[in-house]
N, C-alpha and C positions, 0 to 999 in steps of 0.2 A: 603396461599391460596391453596386449594385442586384442582388440575387440572385433577384428574382421570376421573370425568364425562365428561370433555371436550375432553380428549383423546379418550374416548370410542365413543363419538359422531363423532370425527374427523376420526376415523378408519372406521366408517360406511359410511362416505361420500366417493364417488368414482369418478374416472374419472377426467375430466378437471377442474371441480369446485374446487376440492381439490388442484390440482397442481397450479391453478391460485391463490388461496388464499395463498399458501405457497410462491409462487414467489413474490407476492406483499408484504407480510410481510418481507421476506428476503431482498427485495429491499429497503424498508424503513429503516431497521436496518443497511444495508451496506452504505446507504447514510450518516448516522450519523458517521460511521467510516471513510468514505472518507473525510468528512468535518473536522474531527479531524486530519487526516493525513495532509491535506492542511494547517491547522492551525499550526501544528508542523513544517512543512516546512518553513512557514513564520517566526516562532520563531527561527529557525535554521539559519536564515539570507539568505535564498534563494530568489532571486528576482522573484516573482511569475508571473509577467506579462511582463518581459523583453524578447524580442525575441532572439532566438538562432542566432548567427552570421552566421553560415553556412546555416541554414534553417530558414529564418525570419518568416515564417508562423507558427512556433512551439514555444510555450511558456511552461515553466515548469508546470503551472497549468493544461495544457492539457495532461501531461504525466502520471498523476495519474488517473487510470481508475477503474471501478468496473464492475463486471459481476455476474449475478445470474445464477445458474445452471438450466438447462432445467427442471429437475425434481422438482425444488423448494426446495431441501434439503440443500441448502447452497449457498455460493458464495464467491467471493474474491475481495479484493482491492489490486491493483498491479501497478507497474510502467510499462508502455507500452514501450518496447525498441525501436520501430520504431519512436515514437514521441520524446522522449528525453532520449537517451541512457546514457548520463552523470549522470542523477539522480540516476541510479543504483549504480554508483561508489561513489557518494556523500552519499548515504544511507549506503552502506556497508563499504566504505573506501577501501584503498589500502595500501599495505606495502610500506615501504620506498625503493626508488630506488637509484641507484648510479653506479659508475664505478671506476675502479682503473686505473689511467693514466699510459701511457707508458713512458719509458725513452727517452730522446733525446731533442735536441734543438727545434725541431718542436712543441713539446707539452709543452714547457716551464717548464719541470721538469728535474733536473739534476740527482737526485738519487731517487729511490723509496724505501720507507720503507714499512714494512708490515702493518703499520697503516695508510698509505695514501689511503684514500677512499673518493671520492667526492660524497656527497649525492645530488641527484637532486630532492628529494622531495617524497611526498606521500600524499594521501588524507585522512584526519581524518574522521572517521566514525561519522555520525550525527544521524543515526538510527531514522529518523522521522517516519517511518512506525511503528516500534515497540512502540515508545512513543505514537503515535496517537491511536494505538490499545488499549494500556493500559488505556489511558484517557477516551476512549469512550466505553469500553467493557461492563460495567454494564448498561449504558444507552441503548446501542444497544440490549442487552438481554431483558431489560424491554420493549422496543418498540416491539421487536419480539413477546414476550409473549402477550402483550395487543392486537397487531394486529391479531395474530392468534386466540385469544379468541373472538375478535370482528367478524372475518371472519367465525369462526365456528358457532357462534350464528346466524349470518345473513344467512348462508347456511342452518342451521338447521330449521330456521323459514320458509324458502322457501319450504321446503319439506312437 
């Protein structure tokens, strides 16, 4: 498909019409990516609708947000830290943590060797944002192209 004529038309359009068309097209494409990220979260075993123990009004589904830039030139799908901070750690993972116990009766250890290290765990990376982006990338690009083409033609007909 040759998009040169459409790009020339789009460059001729000015002002709020053009920005509005770009924002709407970007929003529709980002919605596809957000849905794919939510699907990957569900596949990773994250309970989507179970409330947070400390903040019962927050659920993991609400932690994934999307925003379109004001100029309409793009947007992002991200984890909102104020809604569900733990999702950031589940997505990226953490390194294994632990400690070396001290000698003495109080700690239950009689002698310490250099190999004594008690692991207390780490969070395995699930990378649901990256997987969601990969699975929906081509679909989002197609939606963005068709929506922009449709908006350009509609705006061009109005002039």
